[in-house]
N, C-alpha and C positions, 0 to 999 in steps of 0.2 A: 350643953356641950358648943363650944364655938364653931362656927364654919370651918376654920383653919384646921382645929382638931378633928372635925368630921372628915375632913377631905384627906387629913393626913391618916386617918384611921382607914380610910377607903383605899388609900394608895397601900396601905400596909397589908390590907385585905387582899388587895388585887396581886399584890407580889407575892403574898403566901399561896394565893391560889394559882399563879402562874408557876410557882416552884411546885406546887403539889401536882399539877397538871403534868409537868415536866419529869417528876419522880414516877407518876402515873404511867407516862408514856415509857419510860424508860424500862419501869418493871413489866409493861405489857412488852417490849420488845425483848427483853430477858426471859419471859415466860414462851414467847413465840419462839424464840432462838432454841430453848429448852424443849419445846414440843417437836421442833421441827428435828434436832437432835435426837430425841426419843424416837419419833416416828422412823429416823434412817437406821437407829438400832433395832427397832423392832423389825422394821423391814430387812434388815441384814441378817437379822436371826432367821426370821422366817425364809429366807432364800435358802440359808445355810442348811435349816430344819428340812425344807423343801427337797434338796439337793440330797441329804442323807435319807429323807424318805425313798426318794426316787432310785438312789443307789441301792437300798435295801430291797424294794421291789424289783428291781433289774435282776438282783442277786438272786432273789427268790425264783424270778422267772424262768431264770437260767438252770436253778436246781430241778423245778418242776418239768422243764423240757428234758433233763438228762434221765428224769424219772418215768416219765411217760414217752414210751416208744412210738412214735408215729405207726409204724406198721402194725404194732398190736392194736391201737387205737382204730385204727383203719379196719381191721379185721373185726373188731367188736362192734362197730358202727354199721359195716356191712352185712353182719349176720342177722343184724335185726329188721333187715328189708323184707317185706312180705314174700316176694319170689325166689328168697336165697335160701338155699339147702345147704345144710352143713353136715359133713359126714363124721365118723368117729374119730378119724386121724385129723380133722381140722381143716380140710378142704372145702371150700364154699363155692357152690355152682349155682350158677341160674339157666334155666332153659331157654332160650331165645327164639329156637324154631325146632320143631319136631319132625323128626324123620321116621321111616318106617322100615329100613334096611336093617343087615345084620349088626350084630354087636361082636367087637374083636375079643380075641381070647389074650392071655398074656404073651403068647409068641405069634400073635398075628402081625402082620405089616399093615399100616393104615397110610392113606394119603389125606392130607389134612392141608386146608389154609387156616392161617392163625395171625395173630398180631399179639405180639407181648408187649407190656409196658410197665412202667414203675407206677406206684400209688398216686403219684401227682400228674399222672397222664403222659409223660414222655415216654415215646415208643423206642425200643431197644432191637425189637426185631419184628420182621412183618413178611410173610411169604407173599401176602397180598400186594405189597409195595414192589416186590421182586416178580410178579406177575405169573409165578409159578408155585403150584402147590408142592408141599414137602411130603416124601414118602420116607419112612422109618418102621422098625419094630417097636411094638408096644412097650416090651420091656426094656428099651435101651434109651430112655428119656428120663426127665425126671419124676421123681415118685407121685407128684400130683397129678401128672399128665397121665402115665401108667394107669393110676386109680380111677381118674375121670373118664380115659378113653373106653375102658371096660365096662363101664355104665352108659356108654353112648350107643346111637345107634345110627347106620349111614344115613345121611341129610341131617343130622342133629346139627345145630349151632348153640354153643354154650358159652356162657361166661365165667371164666374160673379165676378165684382168687385164692392163691397158693400160699400159704405160711412159708417162710424162710426155710423150716426143716423138712418140707416136702418139695423145695426148689433146689437152691444150691447152697444152702444153710451158711456156716461160717467160712467156707472156703470163697464164696462168690464164686463169678465166672466171666469169660471173655476178656482175660487179661485187665479186669478191673472195670470193665464195661458193667458188670452187674455186681454192686457191692457187697460184701457179706452181708447177711442177715436181712436180704431183701425180701420183702412180700411182693410176689409179681401176680400182674392180673394178664389174663389172656382170653382173647375170644378165638374160639376153636370150632373150626366146622368138619365136621367127619364126612368126607366125600367119598371115601372107598374103604373097604376091609378086603385085605388079601390074606388067605395062610400064609403062615410064614414056612 
């Protein structure tokens, strides 16, 4: 082969090589663009699926919240505490301090200090805050109080957790201050028993 033919063949090979490199670069660019597009599509699909999953989870959480009454959950958890006693009616109490005085009957009048709160700890009424004990007949208060007071002695201080049916039930109280079906928590100190 003559040197001119070899040079010509070399040029042809270089030209074909450059063309192959250009085609390869174009193919790589096309593959890269396709990969980027596929990645975007997968990412968009994943985001969309994520939103759908989150939406489904949010709906499920809302449904569970509707099914699980916070008051009932609180009563269930509180009843498991070691010092809490539960009566047949569902009243829960814990003796914080023990006294040795008299116990009231259903027609007795009692002098008490108390603080009433919701299960989230918000106080709705407090004779302690007013700085003056309250006096009332045992049988003229909510059922949970009537039941608890007759088990207490002068000097006792108890923590009561009262199911809504032993408190204000479906009607609530205080012009909306205590919503219907509220489980209530009271700290009650029985100061004095007076015969009615």
